[in-house]
Backbone bond lengths (Angstrom), bond angles and torsions (degrees), N, CA, C in turn:
res aa  C-N    CA-C-N  psi(-1)  N-CA   C-N-CA  omega(-1)  CA-C   N-CA-C  phi
1 M - - - 1.464 - - 1.549 109.33 -
2 N 1.335 117.95 -34.30 1.447 122.86 172.17 1.546 114.16 52.17
3 K 1.329 116.53 39.78 1.467 123.04 175.69 1.499 114.45 73.22
4 D 1.367 119.41 -2.20 1.445 122.53 -179.50 1.528 105.90 -83.43
5 I 1.309 116.16 73.76 1.437 119.44 -171.68 1.545 112.84 -69.66
6 L 1.329 116.10 -56.53 1.461 117.10 -179.23 1.507 111.57 -60.41
7 G 1.330 118.05 -42.90 1.447 120.27 -179.27 1.539 112.33 -61.34
8 S 1.299 116.36 -41.30 1.452 121.53 179.34 1.527 110.14 -61.87
9 A 1.342 115.82 -41.97 1.488 120.17 179.09 1.486 113.40 -63.89
10 V 1.325 116.30 -45.23 1.522 116.78 -178.61 1.487 111.08 -70.94
11 L 1.360 117.80 -35.00 1.475 118.36 178.91 1.514 110.93 -67.21
12 D 1.318 117.15 -38.49 1.470 121.08 174.81 1.520 110.87 -59.90
13 Y 1.307 117.58 -42.26 1.452 122.22 -178.68 1.553 108.88 -67.25
14 Q 1.305 117.44 -44.57 1.449 122.36 178.49 1.569 110.57 -57.85
15 N 1.308 114.39 -39.41 1.471 120.45 -177.90 1.508 115.10 -86.23
16 G 1.349 115.51 7.25 1.459 118.46 176.85 1.519 113.49 80.28
17 N 1.331 116.39 22.45 1.469 119.66 -179.02 1.527 113.65 -114.32
18 Y 1.331 114.26 31.68 1.462 118.13 -178.50 1.546 110.77 -75.41
19 S 1.365 113.71 126.36 1.466 117.41 -179.92 1.516 113.48 -138.20
20 E 1.410 114.75 -14.79 1.470 117.74 178.80 1.496 108.84 -159.56
21 D 1.314 116.00 166.48 1.434 123.12 -178.92 1.577 109.58 -98.14
22 I 1.283 116.42 169.90 1.519 120.84 -179.75 1.531 106.77 -86.14
23 K 1.324 114.35 126.38 1.491 120.42 173.97 1.568 107.45 -86.22
24 T 1.291 114.55 141.42 1.428 120.51 175.89 1.510 111.87 -124.51
25 Y 1.303 117.67 142.06 1.493 123.75 176.64 1.521 104.26 -129.23
26 S 1.326 115.37 136.31 1.451 119.78 -177.74 1.487 111.56 -139.72
27 T 1.316 116.35 171.85 1.458 122.17 174.14 1.505 112.88 -72.49
28 L 1.291 118.20 -6.10 1.471 124.25 177.18 1.484 113.59 -103.85
29 E 1.369 117.84 -34.76 1.460 123.20 -177.78 1.513 109.04 -134.33
30 E 1.319 114.09 144.51 1.501 118.28 -179.17 1.509 108.81 -68.36
31 E 1.335 117.95 -46.89 1.508 116.94 -178.86 1.536 106.61 -153.20
32 D 1.316 114.63 143.66 1.470 124.27 172.93 1.484 105.35 -148.63
33 S 1.367 117.03 -171.93 1.457 118.60 178.54 1.524 111.53 -150.34
34 I 1.297 115.44 156.68 1.441 121.80 174.94 1.539 106.43 -112.57
35 P 1.371 117.78 110.34 1.418 118.32 179.44 1.555 111.37 -68.55
36 V 1.317 116.34 115.53 1.493 119.31 -175.08 1.485 112.39 -56.24
37 P 1.367 123.37 -43.45 1.410 122.86 -178.14 1.535 112.51 -57.14
38 Y 1.356 117.96 -29.47 1.457 121.64 -179.61 1.569 111.28 -63.99
39 L 1.330 115.50 -26.36 1.434 119.73 -179.11 1.569 110.68 -73.53
40 F 1.353 115.34 -12.90 1.483 120.25 178.31 1.528 111.39 -106.55
41 R 1.329 119.31 20.16 1.467 123.72 -176.16 1.558 109.39 -62.55
42 N 1.353 113.65 145.60 1.448 119.39 172.09 1.494 109.85 -88.07
43 Y 1.342 115.80 177.95 1.458 121.44 -174.94 1.512 112.83 -57.21
44 K 1.324 117.04 -42.77 1.462 120.12 -179.24 1.500 112.65 -60.96
45 Q 1.331 116.37 -30.46 1.468 120.68 -177.16 1.520 111.27 -85.92
46 M 1.232 120.32 -7.84 1.462 123.49 -176.87 1.546 111.26 -74.63
47 P 1.327 119.62 145.47 1.430 121.59 174.59 1.485 113.42 -66.23
48 A 1.322 117.54 161.27 1.481 122.45 -173.78 1.570 109.55 -61.22
49 L 1.278 118.50 -34.64 1.465 121.08 178.60 1.499 111.58 -60.04
50 E 1.287 116.93 -44.26 1.444 120.09 -179.84 1.509 112.11 -67.10
51 K 1.313 116.09 -39.98 1.486 121.65 178.98 1.502 107.86 -62.00
52 E 1.291 119.07 -40.58 1.460 123.69 -178.49 1.506 109.93 -63.83
53 A 1.335 115.97 -42.99 1.497 122.06 178.50 1.515 110.61 -63.49
54 L 1.368 116.87 -45.47 1.424 120.42 -178.62 1.541 111.15 -65.24
55 K 1.289 117.55 -33.90 1.446 121.36 178.79 1.492 111.52 -67.60
56 R 1.334 118.32 -29.24 1.474 123.36 -179.02 1.528 112.92 -84.92
57 C 1.310 119.07 -10.03 1.491 121.10 -177.64 1.533 109.04 -66.81
58 K 1.303 114.22 143.59 1.471 119.62 -178.75 1.524 110.13 -149.17
59 G 1.346 116.23 158.21 1.472 121.52 172.46 1.524 113.08 61.82
60 N 1.271 114.50 -145.70 1.474 123.74 -179.27 1.514 106.30 -81.84
61 I 1.328 119.25 118.72 1.440 126.31 -171.21 1.515 113.88 -111.48
62 L 1.320 118.73 136.73 1.463 121.53 173.96 1.554 105.02 -116.95
63 D 1.304 114.89 115.43 1.463 120.61 177.41 1.563 108.59 -91.80
64 I 1.325 116.10 100.19 1.430 121.96 -173.10 1.514 110.59 -85.61
65 G 1.376 114.29 128.98 1.483 119.04 -175.07 1.486 111.63 67.43
66 C 1.302 114.35 52.49 1.508 120.97 -169.29 1.526 113.17 -70.01
67 G 1.339 118.84 -19.79 1.445 119.52 -179.43 1.554 113.49 63.17
68 A 1.324 114.43 -124.87 1.429 119.61 177.23 1.556 113.55 -79.94
69 G 1.353 115.93 -4.22 1.440 119.41 174.08 1.473 120.00 85.19
70 S 1.309 117.26 16.78 1.491 119.93 -174.27 1.510 111.05 -64.91
71 H 1.304 120.35 -39.64 1.438 122.00 -178.34 1.565 109.64 -70.32
72 S 1.299 114.72 -43.89 1.468 118.95 177.32 1.534 112.12 -59.63
73 L 1.307 115.49 -43.83 1.457 123.63 -178.67 1.531 109.82 -57.84
74 Y 1.342 116.53 -46.69 1.466 120.44 177.21 1.517 111.61 -61.19
75 L 1.336 115.85 -47.31 1.523 118.05 -178.51 1.543 109.50 -63.28
76 Q 1.338 116.98 -39.65 1.467 118.26 178.30 1.536 110.50 -62.45
77 E 1.322 115.48 -41.19 1.440 118.42 179.37 1.552 113.30 -63.94
78 Q 1.351 114.75 -25.86 1.481 120.35 178.00 1.539 112.39 -84.74
79 G 1.317 115.87 0.83 1.442 120.05 174.49 1.572 111.51 93.28
80 H 1.292 117.64 9.32 1.493 120.89 177.78 1.544 111.43 -77.00
81 L 1.275 115.69 151.10 1.481 124.03 172.16 1.523 105.72 -87.44
82 V 1.350 117.42 103.55 1.443 119.38 -173.60 1.597 110.13 -130.54
83 T 1.274 116.36 140.24 1.473 122.10 173.49 1.507 109.35 -113.10
84 A 1.306 118.73 125.49 1.457 122.52 179.71 1.535 106.94 -93.82
85 L 1.342 116.16 124.38 1.448 121.03 -176.79 1.519 109.37 -120.57
86 D 1.361 112.24 135.41 1.469 117.35 171.86 1.566 107.78 -155.95
87 Y 1.320 115.38 153.43 1.477 115.86 177.62 1.561 111.75 -95.34
88 S 1.343 117.83 6.19 1.422 122.49 174.06 1.522 110.54 -92.29
89 P 1.334 116.82 116.22 1.461 119.03 -179.20 1.551 111.91 -60.43
90 A 1.350 116.94 -36.19 1.489 117.58 -179.57 1.518 112.82 -71.96
91 A 1.364 116.71 -33.07 1.467 119.94 175.28 1.498 110.26 -68.10
92 V 1.312 118.75 -38.71 1.465 122.09 177.99 1.552 110.06 -65.42
93 E 1.329 117.10 -42.55 1.470 120.27 174.10 1.505 112.51 -59.82
94 T 1.343 116.04 -40.42 1.478 119.79 176.55 1.485 111.61 -60.78
95 C 1.329 118.70 -43.69 1.469 123.61 -179.40 1.569 109.49 -59.97
96 K 1.314 114.48 -43.41 1.453 118.42 179.85 1.534 110.44 -64.27
97 L 1.330 117.32 -40.20 1.478 119.97 -179.36 1.527 110.54 -68.31
98 R 1.342 117.83 -25.38 1.449 122.40 -177.76 1.561 107.44 -83.47
99 G 1.307 120.38 -5.54 1.435 120.49 173.51 1.540 114.34 102.25
100 L 1.318 117.87 12.13 1.479 119.97 176.81 1.522 109.49 -72.23
101 K 1.344 116.59 133.88 1.434 121.06 -172.67 1.510 111.35 -86.65
102 Q 1.371 116.87 -34.03 1.471 120.05 -178.06 1.532 107.46 -118.85
103 V 1.339 117.18 109.85 1.447 124.78 179.28 1.516 108.69 -128.21
104 M 1.334 117.80 140.61 1.437 122.96 179.82 1.511 112.22 -132.99
105 L 1.384 115.42 123.00 1.430 121.88 179.71 1.545 106.38 -91.02
106 S 1.330 119.89 103.73 1.436 122.51 -177.70 1.510 112.39 -168.02
107 D 1.351 117.82 155.21 1.441 123.10 164.90 1.510 103.45 -78.96
108 I 1.373 117.02 137.73 1.478 121.67 -178.24 1.553 109.98 -56.78
109 L 1.297 118.58 -34.04 1.450 121.02 -176.43 1.581 109.90 -70.88
110 E 1.324 117.68 -12.66 1.424 120.14 178.12 1.523 112.62 -94.50
111 V 1.346 116.82 -5.45 1.495 119.40 179.57 1.502 108.75 -80.65
112 K 1.299 115.75 123.65 1.465 120.81 -179.65 1.558 110.24 -134.37
113 N 1.331 112.05 160.55 1.458 118.75 175.27 1.514 116.20 56.57
114 Q 1.330 115.34 34.85 1.475 123.18 176.43 1.501 108.32 -127.77
115 K 1.305 117.47 149.07 1.449 122.53 178.03 1.521 110.78 -128.90
116 Y 1.284 118.01 134.27 1.444 122.83 -177.14 1.561 110.82 -130.52
117 D 1.331 113.88 151.90 1.453 119.48 172.72 1.482 113.26 -80.38
118 T 1.344 117.18 -32.74 1.458 122.01 -178.77 1.510 109.81 -136.80
119 L 1.330 116.73 127.58 1.451 122.60 168.90 1.524 108.96 -105.85
120 L 1.314 119.30 114.57 1.413 122.73 -173.68 1.486 111.02 -105.44
121 M 1.350 118.31 131.39 1.442 122.65 -178.08 1.535 107.54 -140.61
122 L 1.350 114.79 91.42 1.427 121.89 -177.42 1.485 113.97 -104.05
123 M 1.336 116.19 170.78 1.500 121.67 -174.99 1.563 109.53 55.65
124 N 1.319 113.29 52.22 1.457 122.53 -175.35 1.483 112.73 49.75
125 G 1.319 115.49 50.17 1.466 121.44 -178.58 1.490 112.97 -61.33
126 I 1.344 119.79 -27.95 1.441 124.18 174.83 1.544 111.76 -59.06
127 G 1.348 115.09 -19.41 1.474 120.09 179.44 1.459 116.02 -53.28
128 I 1.330 118.95 -26.80 1.463 122.75 -178.53 1.490 112.16 -64.61
129 V 1.335 119.52 -15.25 1.428 121.22 174.35 1.553 110.97 -59.59
130 G 1.304 115.04 -35.79 1.520 121.12 172.79 1.505 113.21 85.15
131 K 1.340 115.84 -58.13 1.464 121.75 -176.95 1.589 109.80 -126.65
132 L 1.320 114.58 143.68 1.467 116.61 -176.22 1.533 111.65 -65.23
133 N 1.353 116.45 -27.56 1.478 116.81 179.61 1.504 114.92 -71.60
134 K 1.376 115.46 -2.66 1.460 119.26 176.67 1.488 114.21 -102.68
135 I 1.355 114.52 1.80 1.468 118.01 -174.40 1.528 115.27 -66.21
136 D 1.346 116.16 -35.75 1.451 120.15 178.51 1.525 111.43 -60.95
137 A 1.329 118.43 -50.18 1.445 120.36 -179.25 1.509 111.32 -63.28
138 F 1.370 115.47 -36.40 1.435 118.69 179.84 1.546 111.99 -64.82
139 L 1.331 115.43 -47.97 1.447 118.53 -178.76 1.532 111.59 -64.63
140 K 1.372 115.27 -33.80 1.456 119.14 177.80 1.527 109.64 -62.26
141 H 1.325 115.64 -41.17 1.484 119.35 178.38 1.511 112.21 -66.63
142 L 1.303 116.78 -42.85 1.513 119.20 179.00 1.549 109.76 -63.16
143 K 1.311 117.69 -36.37 1.455 119.04 175.78 1.535 114.14 -61.52
144 S 1.329 114.90 -32.31 1.499 119.41 177.55 1.531 114.03 -68.05
145 L 1.377 114.78 -14.82 1.450 120.10 -179.55 1.493 112.84 -103.24
146 L 1.332 116.63 1.49 1.497 120.25 -177.39 1.513 111.54 -98.47
147 K 1.335 115.48 140.34 1.449 120.76 167.76 1.539 107.99 -70.53
148 S 1.278 116.11 165.06 1.495 120.70 -173.67 1.525 113.94 -57.26
149 N 1.345 115.94 -33.50 1.458 119.55 178.75 1.474 111.06 -107.01
150 G 1.333 118.05 24.76 1.430 123.71 -176.42 1.496 114.08 -79.66
151 Q 1.379 115.95 172.41 1.463 121.05 -177.51 1.531 109.98 -142.47
152 I 1.310 114.70 151.88 1.474 122.73 170.77 1.510 107.28 -112.19
153 L 1.280 116.61 123.54 1.470 121.78 177.16 1.512 107.87 -111.53
154 L 1.367 116.97 118.54 1.434 118.87 -179.12 1.503 110.50 -142.18
155 D 1.313 115.48 154.48 1.475 118.48 175.18 1.541 109.33 -123.53
156 S 1.321 117.15 152.92 1.410 123.72 173.63 1.513 109.29 -154.72
157 S 1.344 115.95 -173.03 1.459 120.44 -179.72 1.549 110.16 -138.69
158 D 1.297 116.18 147.62 1.452 123.63 170.81 1.528 106.67 -88.96
159 I 1.292 116.93 103.45 1.494 120.24 -174.23 1.519 114.36 -93.34
160 I 1.318 117.26 18.35 1.480 122.33 178.40 1.534 109.55 -55.04
161 Y 1.345 116.56 -31.60 1.487 120.63 -177.53 1.559 111.10 -59.98
162 M 1.334 117.47 -22.98 1.416 120.50 -174.95 1.522 113.21 -79.94
163 Y 1.366 115.69 -6.28 1.469 119.39 178.93 1.515 110.90 -99.86
164 E 1.308 117.80 155.60 1.431 122.62 -177.55 1.472 112.72 -71.13
165 E 1.349 118.14 132.62 1.476 122.30 -175.97 1.558 109.03 -97.95
166 D 1.313 115.15 139.15 1.482 118.54 -179.23 1.534 108.13 -94.55
167 E 1.332 116.39 -179.97 1.444 122.78 -175.12 1.527 113.60 -65.04
168 D 1.327 114.58 -24.23 1.486 116.61 -178.63 1.485 112.56 -91.23
169 G 1.304 117.94 5.53 1.491 120.44 -179.38 1.492 114.95 89.44
170 G 1.355 116.92 2.53 1.444 119.06 176.98 1.533 109.39 -90.02
171 Y 1.331 115.68 -179.47 1.485 122.84 -174.15 1.515 108.81 -124.69
172 W 1.333 116.34 144.28 1.444 121.33 176.83 1.533 108.51 -86.99
173 I 1.336 116.12 107.93 1.437 121.78 178.47 1.538 109.16 -109.92
174 P 1.300 118.68 128.18 1.471 120.36 179.03 1.503 112.45 -51.63
175 E 1.356 116.07 135.54 1.466 121.34 -175.31 1.540 112.35 -63.30
176 D 1.332 119.55 -25.54 1.400 122.23 -178.16 1.519 114.26 -85.63
177 Q 1.342 116.44 4.06 1.459 123.49 -177.67 1.524 110.67 -101.25
178 D 1.313 117.44 122.94 1.455 122.47 179.34 1.509 114.46 -67.47
179 Y 1.341 113.53 -40.56 1.503 121.12 -179.05 1.503 107.17 -146.23
180 Y 1.316 116.10 135.63 1.472 120.16 -172.33 1.533 114.62 -67.45
181 G 1.358 116.43 -12.90 1.456 119.21 179.02 1.516 112.44 -90.05
182 E 1.325 118.49 4.99 1.442 119.92 178.20 1.520 110.03 -90.69
183 V 1.281 114.36 120.55 1.498 123.53 -174.54 1.526 109.34 -126.97
184 T 1.311 116.16 148.33 1.485 120.88 174.55 1.539 109.15 -114.40
185 F 1.300 117.50 126.19 1.447 124.46 -178.63 1.537 112.35 -110.81
186 V 1.310 115.82 146.12 1.452 122.56 163.50 1.516 107.50 -126.52
187 M 1.321 117.21 133.40 1.454 122.30 178.99 1.526 108.12 -107.89
188 E 1.383 114.91 147.47 1.451 120.49 179.11 1.544 108.75 -134.10
189 Y 1.291 115.93 136.52 1.486 122.43 179.49 1.499 110.32 -151.69
190 K 1.311 115.48 121.89 1.499 124.56 179.06 1.538 109.28 51.87
191 G 1.311 115.83 44.60 1.458 121.97 172.71 1.500 115.11 83.87
192 H 1.341 116.95 -3.16 1.483 120.45 177.75 1.503 109.25 -103.66
193 K 1.330 115.93 140.58 1.471 123.56 179.77 1.503 110.78 -116.17
194 S 1.318 114.56 143.28 1.463 121.48 173.79 1.482 112.05 -77.48
195 D 1.304 116.35 163.36 1.469 120.60 165.55 1.515 110.57 -64.72
196 P 1.353 119.60 154.42 1.458 118.36 174.13 1.515 111.68 -56.01
197 L 1.337 115.39 136.55 1.494 120.82 -175.86 1.519 108.50 -120.14
198 P 1.338 118.45 113.55 1.465 119.57 174.94 1.570 109.68 -69.42
199 W 1.323 115.94 135.63 1.491 118.87 -174.53 1.509 105.94 -139.82
200 L 1.318 114.90 143.05 1.477 123.69 -174.99 1.525 111.82 -113.12
201 Y 1.314 113.92 121.73 1.510 120.50 163.89 1.502 106.57 -102.83
202 I 1.298 120.56 125.31 1.457 121.04 -173.77 1.561 109.00 -122.55
203 D 1.345 114.81 126.98 1.494 116.41 176.01 1.501 111.75 -70.15
204 F 1.291 116.39 157.42 1.492 119.88 -172.64 1.523 113.19 -61.91
205 N 1.286 118.50 -41.14 1.491 119.60 -179.54 1.499 112.02 -62.24
206 T 1.323 116.55 -42.04 1.491 120.42 176.69 1.503 111.98 -64.10
207 L 1.352 116.30 -41.52 1.467 120.65 175.53 1.509 111.85 -60.97
208 Q 1.337 115.49 -42.71 1.447 119.41 -177.46 1.523 109.59 -65.35
209 R 1.318 119.94 -41.49 1.477 123.22 177.26 1.460 109.93 -62.20
210 A 1.323 121.75 -43.12 1.418 124.31 -179.82 1.544 110.09 -66.82
211 A 1.287 118.18 -36.39 1.488 121.84 179.22 1.495 108.33 -65.37
212 H 1.305 116.60 -49.89 1.497 119.76 -176.74 1.531 111.65 -63.22
213 A 1.372 116.47 -33.79 1.447 120.21 177.53 1.519 110.32 -65.78
214 N 1.341 115.86 -19.76 1.471 119.24 -178.51 1.522 111.28 -112.89
215 N 1.375 114.66 27.19 1.486 121.47 177.02 1.515 112.58 56.50
216 L 1.334 117.20 42.07 1.421 123.04 174.46 1.541 107.94 -124.30
217 S 1.338 116.96 138.42 1.394 118.88 167.10 1.510 113.12 -78.35
218 C 1.347 118.92 154.80 1.458 119.58 -177.87 1.496 107.57 -136.75
219 E 1.286 118.13 111.23 1.469 122.10 -178.10 1.519 110.91 -109.00
220 L 1.314 115.93 135.97 1.443 121.97 176.10 1.517 106.37 -86.28
221 V 1.331 118.44 110.62 1.420 120.30 -174.29 1.551 114.78 -106.22
222 Y 1.336 116.60 -14.04 1.486 120.62 174.14 1.505 109.26 -159.69
223 E 1.311 115.24 138.39 1.454 123.06 172.28 1.504 109.10 -113.27
224 G 1.318 115.69 127.65 1.442 122.02 173.89 1.498 114.02 -79.00
225 A 1.320 116.02 177.82 1.462 121.10 -177.54 1.530 113.29 -81.67
226 H 1.326 116.73 -11.65 1.494 117.40 -173.48 1.507 110.06 -135.26
227 F 1.346 115.68 61.45 1.458 121.82 173.60 1.504 114.73 65.38
228 D 1.387 117.64 12.16 1.443 119.76 175.99 1.533 109.92 -99.95
229 Y 1.314 116.31 162.13 1.463 119.60 -176.30 1.526 108.19 -155.64
230 L 1.358 114.43 161.58 1.453 122.59 175.01 1.517 106.15 -119.72
231 A 1.338 116.25 130.37 1.485 122.98 -177.98 1.505 107.51 -120.80
232 K 1.383 112.43 149.54 1.503 120.70 172.78 1.521 107.37 -120.63
233 L 1.371 113.34 124.40 1.467 119.22 176.98 1.504 108.68 -108.74
234 T 1.303 115.72 136.18 1.486 122.29 177.71 1.517 108.27 -140.53
235 F 1.350 115.75 165.91 1.427 120.18 177.69 1.518 109.40 -64.51
236 L 1.339 117.42 138.67 1.449 121.59 172.83 1.512 109.96 -68.22
237 E 1.295 118.11 137.70 1.445 123.17 178.61 1.572 107.17 -72.57
238 S 1.325 114.16 129.39 1.452 119.15 -177.85 1.544 108.37 -86.86
C-alpha cells in the first residue's frame, strides 16, 4: 500500500473489493471517516457547490487532486477537454479504469510549461498547501499555469466554528498554531496508516487577501450552508 491510503481505497472500490471506509484522525477530531462510495458519486449526488463549480468550468481544464475522478468524468461526458491530475498512483489508475482519457500522475508543483483555461480544486483542494505561509508560492505557481483569461475555481471552509467560543465572542486558538485553519490529518485503511498530512482550511477573507497580494482577483461565487464557499480567482486587470 506504501502509504497511498486514499488511492488504495478507491482502487479497491473500483475493482469490486470495497469492505471498509477510510478512517481519519486530525488535530481537530479524534476520529472520523471518509465513505469511499461517496468519492464515486455521480453528478446528481454532488452538492450544489460542486455543481456550480462544474457549471463554471471552461476551455482546457486541469482537475487538481482528482481522487477517483468523479468531477473529471462528468466534465469529460459533457464534452470538455479535461486532464485529471493526482500524485496518487492508485488514484490515477482508478481514473484510467473509469474511462478518463487524459490523466496525469504528478504533484501540481511539478507541472511546468502548461497553460489551462480552468484550474479546478474541489473538496477543499487548496488544502494541499498545508500551511498558510506557503499560500503565496502556491498561488504564484498556479498563475504560471493559467492562460491570460483563465480562472482558478476552488472551495474551502472557515472552520473557526470548530473552536471553543468564549464569553466575549472570541475563540480559543492554541498558542502554538500560526493560523486556525491549519490541521494535520492521518488516514487509515485496512490497518495501514498514512504519514501525518498538513492540510489547510482557509477562510474567504484570508484567501482574498492572499489573492490580491499576488495580483489575482478573488470572487465569492457560492456560499454553502455550513461555512463552506466556492471562490473564483482570475488575473487582476491592469
